[in-house]
C-alpha positions in Angstrom: 222.5 150.9 95.5 222.3 150.0 99.1 219.2 149.8 101.3 219.6 151.4 104.8 216.6 150.8 107.1 215.5 153.5 109.5 214.2 153.2 113.1 213.1 149.7 114.0 213.0 148.4 110.4 214.7 145.3 109.2 215.4 144.3 105.6 214.9 140.6 104.8 215.8 138.5 101.8 213.3 135.6 101.5 214.7 132.1 101.5 213.9 130.0 98.5 211.2 127.4 99.0 212.2 124.0 97.8 210.5 120.7 98.2 212.2 117.3 97.8 210.2 114.2 96.7 210.7 110.8 98.4 212.9 109.8 95.5 215.2 112.9 96.0 214.0 115.1 93.2 214.1 118.8 94.2 211.0 120.7 93.1 211.3 124.5 93.0 208.8 126.3 95.1 207.5 128.8 92.5 204.0 127.4 92.5 203.7 127.1 96.3 202.9 129.7 98.9 206.0 131.8 99.8 207.7 130.6 103.0 207.8 132.9 106.0 211.5 132.4 106.5 214.1 135.0 105.5 217.7 136.1 106.1 218.3 139.5 107.7 220.2 141.7 105.2 220.2 145.0 107.1 219.1 146.3 110.5 218.0 149.8 111.5 219.5 151.6 114.5 216.5 151.2 116.8 216.4 154.1 119.3 213.3 156.0 120.4 210.3 154.9 118.4 206.9 156.4 119.3 208.3 157.5 122.7 209.6 154.0 123.6 213.2 152.8 123.6 213.6 150.0 121.0 216.6 147.7 121.2 217.3 145.8 118.0 217.3 142.1 118.8 218.2 140.7 115.3 221.5 141.1 113.5 222.7 140.7 109.9 222.9 137.1 108.9 220.2 135.8 111.2 217.6 133.5 109.7 214.1 134.5 111.0 210.4 133.7 110.7 208.2 136.7 110.1 204.4 137.4 110.1 202.6 136.2 107.0 201.2 139.5 105.8 204.0 141.8 107.2 206.2 144.2 105.4 206.6 145.9 102.1 208.1 144.0 99.1 210.8 146.0 97.3 212.8 145.1 94.1 216.2 146.7 93.8 218.6 145.8 91.0 216.8 142.6 90.2 216.8 141.4 93.8 213.6 141.2 95.9 213.6 142.3 99.6 211.0 142.7 102.3 211.1 145.6 104.7 209.4 144.8 108.1 209.3 146.3 111.5 211.2 144.3 114.1 207.9 143.5 115.9 206.8 141.6 112.8 209.6 139.1 113.3 208.3 136.2 115.3 211.5 134.1 115.9 215.1 133.7 115.1 216.1 130.3 113.8 219.2 128.9 115.5 
């Protein structure tokens, strides 16, 4: 199954939160709050949205920071994704 976003929607795959102790032990981030960083998996076509021309500014493979309470969580074939509007993406990490 393949997710194809419509309009100005973007599909994100959340990055794993890990924390490293001073001694170098990696602690999985399952008990922590989810990070607001994700990788762009798919991008909608943009176009005319609510009477305004929307140009998509992110591309597949970009790492981004998105709004804390943005989007819809979706689970497809045991993988979790977040579908957000492009306006909910705050920055691209370079």
